[in-house]
Every structure is written in C-alpha cells, then in structure tokens.
C-alpha positions, 0 to 999 in steps of 0.5 A, a space after each residue: 799755428 805759427 811761431 819763429 825763433 832764433 835758437 839761444 846759447 841755452 839750446 845750442 847743441 839740442 835736439 830740434 824735437 826738443 828745443 822746439 818742445 821747450 820753445 812753444 809748451 808742445 809735448 816731444 811727440 807732437 813736435 816729432 809729428 810735425 818734423 815728420 810732415 816738414 813743418 819745422 824748417 831750420 834756416 828754411 829748410 825740413 830737418 831730421 827730429 835728431 838734428 842738433 841746433 846751432 847758436 843764432 840759426 832760425 826754427 820756424 814751426 809751420 803748423 799745428 798737430 791734429 787736434 786730438 780724439 776722443 778715445 773710441 771703444 776696442 776690444 780690450 780685456 777689463 778685470 772687473 773687481 766691483 762693480 755698481 751702477 755708480 762706480 768699477 773697481 778694475 784690476 790693470 795689469 803691468 804693461 797697460 796703459 791707462 788712457 790715451 796719450 801721446 804715443 800710446 793712442 790705442 789699446 788702452 784701459 780707458 778704450 775696453 771700459 769704453 765698449 763695455 761701459 758705454 756711458 763714461 764717454 760722457 763722464 768727466 774728461 771725455 779725454 779719459 772718460 771714468 778715470 778719477 786716478 791713474 796707475 803707470 804703465 809697468 804698474 799692476 793692481 787696482 784702479 776705481 773709475 765713475 761710471 756716473 757723473 755724481 760719482 765722479 763728482 764725489 771720487 775726485 773731491 775724495 782724493 783731493 781730501 786724501 780720503 781713498 785708502 791706496 796701499 801698494 807692494 813694493 820689492 826694493 833694493 836694501 834694508 830700511 831702518 826704520 822699518 817704518 817711515 814716511 818720504 815727504 818731498 816735493 816731486 816735479 818734472 826732472 830737467 835732465 830728462 823729461 819723461 821722468 819725475 825728480 824730487 825738487 824744491 819747485 815740484 808739488 807736495 808728495 807724502 809716501 809712508 811705508 813700512 816694511 812686511 819682510 826683508 830677504 837676503 839673498 839679494 838684500 831686498 825689502 818688500 814694503 807696503 805703501 800709501 800714497 799720501 798724494 798722488 803725483 806722476 811716479 810718486 812712489 817711484 821716486 821717493 823710494 829712488 830718493 832715499 837710496 831704495 829703489 823699485 827693484 827692475 824700476 830702470 828709469 829709477 835705479 832699480 834693475 840690477 843683474 842679481 835680481 832681473 826683472 822687466 817691469 817694476 816691482 810695484 803692484 796697487 794691491 788694495 784700494 779703499 773708499 766710501 762710496 761716492 754716493 751711498 756712503 757704504 764702505 768699498 774695499 777690494 785688494 788684488 793679489 800680487 801677479 804670477 811675474 811678481 810672486 815668482 820673484 818672491 817665491 825665488 828670494 831667500 827666506 825672510 831674515 828674522 
C-alpha cells in the first residue's frame, strides 16, 4: 500500500499518527508501527509519531502493517463455571483482555482458551475464535464461549434476538430517581477521544435497563443491577455517565473520585442466562463479586433505608 495526501486545514495541528489513521482508516496502533519503521514521511522525511502537522504539508504512507496472525495457545488461566461439548461459561478477571488486538497481542483470554480447548480455533472468527460477546478489559465476570460451529451460530443468533440475559452489578455515584428505569440512547465513537464511546445521534441503537439494589450515604452511591438489551462497546459505562451517575472507579467516563478510590470500574457481569444453542436447555450461571469489589462494599456505610 502507498498513499499520499496533503494536510487539510481541518487536520492542522494534529499528531501524525492520528491524522494518518483518520485519513487511511487504519488503527492508530498500526499507524504508529509504520511511523516507527520510517514508513510514514512528512515532506519527504521520517518523523516521530507525536509530530504536529501543518496545513499544506505532504504526507506519504509507504507501506501497510503486517497482516495479523491468528492467536496461539498460551498458558493463561481460565476459570470455567459451566462446560459441555458445545459451550463454556467462563469467569474473566478484571485486567484480562478477551481476545488479541492492537496493544494486546498476547496473554488474552482467547490465548488461554486455545491452550485448554484447541478445537475452538475453527469456531467463528479466526482472530477471536469461539467469542460471541465481550467484556471490557477492566470488567470482571461471566462470558459465554462457543466450542462448536453450531453453538457459535446459535449463540450469535440468540444475542441478535436479545435472548441472552446479561445482568451486571455496578456501583455508581449518586442516587437514582426513579430507582428503576432504562437508558435508551445511541452509542458511537467519541469524536473528541477515539478510544472512548459517547452518546451520539449517529450511533448505534443501545438500551440499558437498571434497578437500584441498595444506596449508601458516605459517600453517596447506589448499587445497581443493569441489564443489557443491546451490546455496544462500553455501553453500561457510557449510559450511566450520560445520566450523570458514572460507575465508581471509571476514570475515562468521570467515575474516579478521591472520596472512594478504586483502580478499576466497579462493574461486574454477575449473571448469564440463555437457552442452550443445541439442546435448548436453560443455562443460568451466577458469579459473586471479586474480592476487590466486595471490599469496597464492605467499607461503605450501611444502606439508607
């Protein structure tokens, strides 16, 4: 691939890596890799990724990033909560990425699944085999994985019909009134920060139902059960921030505060229920809060009655 463009006024002042990503459609990580190898030139000279562009400068992109390879088996621990010949339900700890991607090529849940269940390499997308839905890196809890192609197809269809019940536990700032409701607002990529999502009119349909389970007064917080009716990236976090009740500990969406410090969002996939994609039997699995979140609740004042 070779591409040349002249920097328009709208991109003046932007970093090289961000401007090239916007113009070419490549990921920023891929662009940064090209810049590091000298394959991105500005006015004929190689530059640092943080170099700011000026209107009228000519940028040449001289290559393409190497084609991504399917993930390999690695000794990543996998906590299995349900298993049969067709499907798995696993509990993902916070801090573990579900499948390889930019900046996370190794050490993912998928790498560990391939070591324990090598047959999933032929199931679904070869870059994220067996995966039918995801959790954010810093969200803990339950995830269903397909072990066979027929299970994969059945689970994908069930998710599209909203027939998979996914309940999350979240601790948020403030008190919600009314204590039960839903946020129905489209979500798309943030125009200000490309690594974040935002409520946008041009985004994809998204709906999150919530119900208050407990409230606390020091600091003022609420424990919620949230149910996904769609599955957009960062959906619960974006929706709760949009109604001014961000998830405690969620720095990107305004939830990190000194009065209750937590180095991850208080968001946990606590229950997963679905009809088995082959037998039709109902599968329901629950997962308690991990210790780091349980300790936060224990430290709060008793619930307000």
